[in-house]
PDB file as gemmi writes it, atoms N, CA and C in Angstrom:
CRYST1    1.000    1.000    1.000  90.00  90.00  90.00 P 1                      
ATOM      1  N   MET A   1      64.837  34.712 -15.792  1.00  0.00           N  
ATOM      2  CA  MET A   1      63.636  35.166 -15.719  1.00  0.00           C  
ATOM      3  C   MET A   1      62.460  33.982 -16.251  1.00  0.00           C  
ATOM      4  N   PRO A   2      61.933  33.124 -15.415  1.00  0.00           N  
ATOM      5  CA  PRO A   2      61.129  31.837 -16.375  1.00  0.00           C  
ATOM      6  C   PRO A   2      59.897  32.652 -17.111  1.00  0.00           C  
ATOM      7  N   THR A   3      59.500  31.769 -17.705  1.00  0.00           N  
ATOM      8  CA  THR A   3      58.422  32.523 -18.980  1.00  0.00           C  
ATOM      9  C   THR A   3      57.319  31.942 -17.933  1.00  0.00           C  
ATOM     10  N   ARG A   4      56.074  32.727 -18.109  1.00  0.00           N  
ATOM     11  CA  ARG A   4      55.090  32.786 -17.818  1.00  0.00           C  
ATOM     12  C   ARG A   4      54.456  31.413 -18.383  1.00  0.00           C  
ATOM     13  N   LEU A   5      53.928  30.610 -17.858  1.00  0.00           N  
ATOM     14  CA  LEU A   5      53.139  29.338 -18.463  1.00  0.00           C  
ATOM     15  C   LEU A   5      51.629  30.052 -18.943  1.00  0.00           C  
ATOM     16  N   GLY A   6      50.535  29.888 -19.893  1.00  0.00           N  
ATOM     17  CA  GLY A   6      49.599  30.078 -20.003  1.00  0.00           C  
ATOM     18  C   GLY A   6      48.691  29.300 -19.904  1.00  0.00           C  
ATOM     19  N   ALA A   7      47.447  29.627 -20.070  1.00  0.00           N  
ATOM     20  CA  ALA A   7      46.261  28.975 -19.482  1.00  0.00           C  
ATOM     21  C   ALA A   7      45.833  27.787 -19.952  1.00  0.00           C  
ATOM     22  N   GLN A   8      46.375  27.582 -21.429  1.00  0.00           N  
ATOM     23  CA  GLN A   8      46.330  26.401 -22.510  1.00  0.00           C  
ATOM     24  C   GLN A   8      47.479  25.320 -21.101  1.00  0.00           C  
ATOM     25  N   HIS A   9      48.278  25.535 -21.384  1.00  0.00           N  
ATOM     26  CA  HIS A   9      49.335  24.895 -20.896  1.00  0.00           C  
ATOM     27  C   HIS A   9      48.755  24.521 -19.084  1.00  0.00           C  
ATOM     28  N   TRP A  10      47.732  24.807 -18.815  1.00  0.00           N  
ATOM     29  CA  TRP A  10      47.223  24.545 -17.193  1.00  0.00           C  
ATOM     30  C   TRP A  10      45.909  23.519 -17.722  1.00  0.00           C  
ATOM     31  N   HIS A  11      45.249  23.990 -18.773  1.00  0.00           N  
ATOM     32  CA  HIS A  11      44.175  22.921 -18.969  1.00  0.00           C  
ATOM     33  C   HIS A  11      44.777  21.689 -20.047  1.00  0.00           C  
ATOM     34  N   ASP A  12      45.713  21.704 -20.012  1.00  0.00           N  
ATOM     35  CA  ASP A  12      46.645  20.087 -20.849  1.00  0.00           C  
ATOM     36  C   ASP A  12      46.620  19.590 -19.876  1.00  0.00           C  
ATOM     37  N   ARG A  13      47.472  20.113 -18.702  1.00  0.00           N  
ATOM     38  CA  ARG A  13      48.232  19.434 -17.327  1.00  0.00           C  
ATOM     39  C   ARG A  13      46.812  19.033 -16.856  1.00  0.00           C  
ATOM     40  N   ALA A  14      45.694  19.418 -16.577  1.00  0.00           N  
ATOM     41  CA  ALA A  14      44.453  19.099 -15.984  1.00  0.00           C  
ATOM     42  C   ALA A  14      43.808  17.639 -16.774  1.00  0.00           C  
ATOM     43  N   ALA A  15      44.116  18.070 -18.287  1.00  0.00           N  
ATOM     44  CA  ALA A  15      43.283  17.007 -19.014  1.00  0.00           C  
ATOM     45  C   ALA A  15      44.252  15.881 -18.704  1.00  0.00           C  
ATOM     46  N   GLU A  16      45.281  15.964 -18.863  1.00  0.00           N  
ATOM     47  CA  GLU A  16      46.575  14.569 -18.567  1.00  0.00           C  
ATOM     48  C   GLU A  16      46.296  14.117 -17.236  1.00  0.00           C  
ATOM     49  N   ALA A  17      46.125  14.948 -16.156  1.00  0.00           N  
ATOM     50  CA  ALA A  17      46.295  14.308 -14.993  1.00  0.00           C  
ATOM     51  C   ALA A  17      44.529  13.356 -14.805  1.00  0.00           C  
ATOM     52  N   ARG A  18      43.478  14.241 -15.308  1.00  0.00           N  
ATOM     53  CA  ARG A  18      42.350  13.178 -15.812  1.00  0.00           C  
ATOM     54  C   ARG A  18      42.225  12.080 -16.491  1.00  0.00           C  
ATOM     55  N   THR A  19      43.325  11.860 -17.529  1.00  0.00           N  
ATOM     56  CA  THR A  19      43.224  10.729 -18.272  1.00  0.00           C  
ATOM     57  C   THR A  19      43.823  10.026 -17.414  1.00  0.00           C  
ATOM     58  N   VAL A  20      45.160  10.016 -16.361  1.00  0.00           N  
ATOM     59  CA  VAL A  20      46.029   9.221 -15.479  1.00  0.00           C  
ATOM     60  C   VAL A  20      45.060   8.829 -14.903  1.00  0.00           C  
ATOM     61  N   ALA A  21      44.199   9.540 -14.253  1.00  0.00           N  
ATOM     62  CA  ALA A  21      43.136   8.980 -12.950  1.00  0.00           C  
ATOM     63  C   ALA A  21      42.472   7.663 -13.650  1.00  0.00           C  
ATOM     64  N   GLY A  22      41.770   7.756 -14.702  1.00  0.00           N  
ATOM     65  CA  GLY A  22      40.563   6.923 -15.531  1.00  0.00           C  
ATOM     66  C   GLY A  22      40.885   5.935 -15.250  1.00  0.00           C  
ATOM     67  N   PRO A  23      41.999   5.079 -15.300  1.00  0.00           N  
ATOM     68  CA  PRO A  23      41.852   3.598 -15.410  1.00  0.00           C  
ATOM     69  C   PRO A  23      42.860   3.391 -13.880  1.00  0.00           C  
ATOM     70  N   MET A  24      42.819   4.234 -12.921  1.00  0.00           N  
ATOM     71  CA  MET A  24      43.815   3.987 -11.379  1.00  0.00           C  
ATOM     72  C   MET A  24      41.954   3.288 -10.611  1.00  0.00           C  
ATOM     73  N   ARG A  25      42.657   2.153 -10.208  1.00  0.00           N  
ATOM     74  CA  ARG A  25      41.532   1.217  -9.396  1.00  0.00           C  
ATOM     75  C   ARG A  25      41.886   1.540  -7.990  1.00  0.00           C  
ATOM     76  N   ASP A  26      42.336   2.417  -7.543  1.00  0.00           N  
ATOM     77  CA  ASP A  26      42.841   2.933  -6.285  1.00  0.00           C  
ATOM     78  C   ASP A  26      41.962   3.697  -5.954  1.00  0.00           C  
ATOM     79  N   GLU A  27      41.128   3.926  -5.703  1.00  0.00           N  
ATOM     80  CA  GLU A  27      40.284   5.157  -4.768  1.00  0.00           C  
ATOM     81  C   GLU A  27      41.029   6.629  -4.686  1.00  0.00           C  
ATOM     82  N   GLU A  28      41.550   6.184  -3.531  1.00  0.00           N  
ATOM     83  CA  GLU A  28      42.471   7.134  -2.797  1.00  0.00           C  
ATOM     84  C   GLU A  28      43.491   7.842  -3.644  1.00  0.00           C  
ATOM     85  N   SER A  29      44.119   6.973  -4.804  1.00  0.00           N  
ATOM     86  CA  SER A  29      44.736   7.538  -5.240  1.00  0.00           C  
ATOM     87  C   SER A  29      43.949   8.439  -6.864  1.00  0.00           C  
ATOM     88  N   LYS A  30      43.361   7.741  -7.123  1.00  0.00           N  
ATOM     89  CA  LYS A  30      42.120   8.389  -7.958  1.00  0.00           C  
ATOM     90  C   LYS A  30      41.472   9.940  -7.991  1.00  0.00           C  
ATOM     91  N   SER A  31      40.923   9.598  -6.776  1.00  0.00           N  
ATOM     92  CA  SER A  31      40.807  10.954  -6.024  1.00  0.00           C  
ATOM     93  C   SER A  31      41.783  12.052  -6.326  1.00  0.00           C  
ATOM     94  N   GLY A  32      43.102  11.381  -5.349  1.00  0.00           N  
ATOM     95  CA  GLY A  32      43.803  12.334  -5.305  1.00  0.00           C  
ATOM     96  C   GLY A  32      44.544  13.339  -6.653  1.00  0.00           C  
ATOM     97  N   MET A  33      44.249  12.388  -7.766  1.00  0.00           N  
ATOM     98  CA  MET A  33      44.718  12.477  -9.213  1.00  0.00           C  
ATOM     99  C   MET A  33      43.703  13.425  -9.703  1.00  0.00           C  
ATOM    100  N   LEU A  34      42.295  13.361  -9.438  1.00  0.00           N  
ATOM    101  CA  LEU A  34      41.395  14.012  -9.848  1.00  0.00           C  
ATOM    102  C   LEU A  34      41.258  15.753  -9.172  1.00  0.00           C  
ATOM    103  N   LYS A  35      41.670  15.601  -7.901  1.00  0.00           N  
ATOM    104  CA  LYS A  35      41.550  16.601  -7.252  1.00  0.00           C  
ATOM    105  C   LYS A  35      43.044  17.669  -7.711  1.00  0.00           C  
ATOM    106  N   ILE A  36      44.084  17.390  -8.235  1.00  0.00           N  
ATOM    107  CA  ILE A  36      45.109  17.539  -8.652  1.00  0.00           C  
ATOM    108  C   ILE A  36      44.679  18.097  -9.799  1.00  0.00           C  
ATOM    109  N   ALA A  37      43.939  17.682 -10.652  1.00  0.00           N  
ATOM    110  CA  ALA A  37      43.405  18.433 -12.196  1.00  0.00           C  
ATOM    111  C   ALA A  37      42.329  19.026 -11.877  1.00  0.00           C  
ATOM    112  N   ALA A  38      41.519  18.864 -10.703  1.00  0.00           N  
ATOM    113  CA  ALA A  38      40.880  20.130 -10.857  1.00  0.00           C  
ATOM    114  C   ALA A  38      41.787  21.673  -9.957  1.00  0.00           C  
ATOM    115  N   HIS A  39      42.441  21.348  -9.249  1.00  0.00           N  
ATOM    116  CA  HIS A  39      43.582  22.208  -8.906  1.00  0.00           C  
ATOM    117  C   HIS A  39      44.304  22.875 -10.111  1.00  0.00           C  
ATOM    118  N   TYR A  40      44.940  22.294 -11.202  1.00  0.00           N  
ATOM    119  CA  TYR A  40      44.805  22.718 -12.405  1.00  0.00           C  
ATOM    120  C   TYR A  40      43.930  23.602 -13.192  1.00  0.00           C  
ATOM    121  N   GLU A  41      42.952  23.172 -13.047  1.00  0.00           N  
ATOM    122  CA  GLU A  41      41.753  23.806 -13.852  1.00  0.00           C  
ATOM    123  C   GLU A  41      41.985  25.613 -12.906  1.00  0.00           C  
ATOM    124  N   LYS A  42      41.803  25.464 -11.851  1.00  0.00           N  
ATOM    125  CA  LYS A  42      41.705  26.785 -10.997  1.00  0.00           C  
ATOM    126  C   LYS A  42      43.123  27.590 -11.274  1.00  0.00           C  
ATOM    127  N   ILE A  43      44.020  26.957 -12.049  1.00  0.00           N  
ATOM    128  CA  ILE A  43      45.239  27.820 -12.182  1.00  0.00           C  
ATOM    129  C   ILE A  43      45.000  27.837 -13.537  1.00  0.00           C  
ATOM    130  N   ALA A  44      44.311  27.446 -14.262  1.00  0.00           N  
ATOM    131  CA  ALA A  44      44.178  28.126 -16.239  1.00  0.00           C  
ATOM    132  C   ALA A  44      42.589  29.101 -15.487  1.00  0.00           C  
ATOM    133  N   LYS A  45      42.206  28.728 -14.960  1.00  0.00           N  
ATOM    134  CA  LYS A  45      41.263  29.968 -14.823  1.00  0.00           C  
ATOM    135  C   LYS A  45      41.347  31.263 -14.119  1.00  0.00           C  
ATOM    136  N   HIS A  46      42.791  31.615 -13.571  1.00  0.00           N  
ATOM    137  CA  HIS A  46      43.270  32.684 -13.178  1.00  0.00           C  
ATOM    138  C   HIS A  46      44.633  32.993 -14.610  1.00  0.00           C  
ATOM    139  N   ALA A  47      44.897  32.140 -14.884  1.00  0.00           N  
ATOM    140  CA  ALA A  47      45.957  32.461 -16.511  1.00  0.00           C  
ATOM    141  C   ALA A  47      44.860  33.000 -17.134  1.00  0.00           C  
ATOM    142  N   GLU A  48      43.474  32.580 -17.310  1.00  0.00           N  
ATOM    143  CA  GLU A  48      42.912  33.611 -18.310  1.00  0.00           C  
ATOM    144  C   GLU A  48      42.558  34.595 -18.222  1.00  0.00           C  
ATOM    145  N   ARG A  49      41.669  34.779 -16.507  1.00  0.00           N  
ATOM    146  CA  ARG A  49      41.748  36.311 -16.046  1.00  0.00           C  
ATOM    147  C   ARG A  49      43.283  37.242 -16.519  1.00  0.00           C  
ATOM    148  N   ILE A  50      43.875  37.030 -16.093  1.00  0.00           N  
ATOM    149  CA  ILE A  50      45.715  37.374 -16.048  1.00  0.00           C  
ATOM    150  C   ILE A  50      45.541  37.892 -17.688  1.00  0.00           C  
ATOM    151  N   GLU A  51      44.979  36.877 -18.666  1.00  0.00           N  
ATOM    152  CA  GLU A  51      45.655  36.816 -20.063  1.00  0.00           C  
ATOM    153  C   GLU A  51      44.439  38.146 -21.062  1.00  0.00           C  
ATOM    154  N   ARG A  52      43.301  37.710 -20.317  1.00  0.00           N  
ATOM    155  CA  ARG A  52      42.095  38.876 -20.572  1.00  0.00           C  
ATOM    156  C   ARG A  52      42.489  40.093 -20.526  1.00  0.00           C  
ATOM    157  N   ALA A  53      42.918  40.464 -19.321  1.00  0.00           N  
ATOM    158  CA  ALA A  53      43.344  41.581 -18.482  1.00  0.00           C  
ATOM    159  C   ALA A  53      44.363  42.651 -19.399  1.00  0.00           C  
ATOM    160  N   GLU A  54      45.651  41.256 -19.603  1.00  0.00           N  
ATOM    161  CA  GLU A  54      46.407  42.026 -20.280  1.00  0.00           C  
ATOM    162  C   GLU A  54      46.026  42.111 -21.711  1.00  0.00           C  
ATOM    163  N   ALA A  55      45.329  41.695 -22.554  1.00  0.00           N  
ATOM    164  CA  ALA A  55      44.851  42.144 -23.395  1.00  0.00           C  
ATOM    165  C   ALA A  55      44.115  43.243 -23.620  1.00  0.00           C  
ATOM    166  N   ALA A  56      43.235  43.301 -22.729  1.00  0.00           N  
ATOM    167  CA  ALA A  56      42.512  44.879 -22.609  1.00  0.00           C  
ATOM    168  C   ALA A  56      43.585  45.776 -22.716  1.00  0.00           C  
ATOM    169  N   ALA A  57      44.576  45.464 -21.953  1.00  0.00           N  
ATOM    170  CA  ALA A  57      45.667  46.837 -21.168  1.00  0.00           C  
ATOM    171  C   ALA A  57      46.357  47.120 -22.784  1.00  0.00           C  
ATOM    172  N   ALA A  58      46.958  45.642 -23.485  1.00  0.00           N  
ATOM    173  CA  ALA A  58      47.441  46.480 -24.647  1.00  0.00           C  
ATOM    174  C   ALA A  58      46.813  46.700 -26.162  1.00  0.00           C  
ATOM    175  N   LYS A  59      45.469  46.412 -26.027  1.00  0.00           N  
ATOM    176  CA  LYS A  59      44.200  47.227 -26.699  1.00  0.00           C  
ATOM    177  C   LYS A  59      44.225  48.828 -26.117  1.00  0.00           C  
ATOM    178  N   ARG A  60      43.683  49.137 -24.872  1.00  0.00           N  
ATOM    179  CA  ARG A  60      43.618  50.469 -24.553  1.00  0.00           C  
ATOM    180  C   ARG A  60      45.222  51.235 -24.517  1.00  0.00           C  
ATOM    181  N   GLN A  61      46.237  50.327 -24.761  1.00  0.00           N  
ATOM    182  CA  GLN A  61      47.830  51.178 -25.110  1.00  0.00           C  
ATOM    183  C   GLN A  61      47.386  51.460 -26.575  1.00  0.00           C  
ATOM    184  N   ASN A  62      46.953  50.664 -27.239  1.00  0.00           N  
ATOM    185  CA  ASN A  62      47.352  50.626 -28.617  1.00  0.00           C  
ATOM    186  C   ASN A  62      46.524  51.575 -29.492  1.00  0.00           C  
ATOM    187  N   SER A  63      45.007  51.626 -28.767  1.00  0.00           N  
ATOM    188  CA  SER A  63      44.291  52.763 -28.750  1.00  0.00           C  
ATOM    189  C   SER A  63      44.806  54.390 -28.698  1.00  0.00           C  
ATOM    190  N   THR A  64      45.746  54.370 -27.773  1.00  0.00           N  
ATOM    191  CA  THR A  64      45.737  56.111 -27.008  1.00  0.00           C  
ATOM    192  C   THR A  64      47.079  56.608 -28.479  1.00  0.00           C  
TER     193      THR A  64                                                      
END                                                                             
């Protein structure tokens, strides 16, 4: 079973994509890379919601 990647992983990938996009001169390529970074950030936000929900569930379970 594959390990699920956490929010930090996706934030890191987004930062990496922005770094790669920085020096690009071709505007279409740069725009595409920045779109990839934006999508990675959306994935990171979703992963954060999952992580918060799991932490809350664990907390509830531990308090019973």
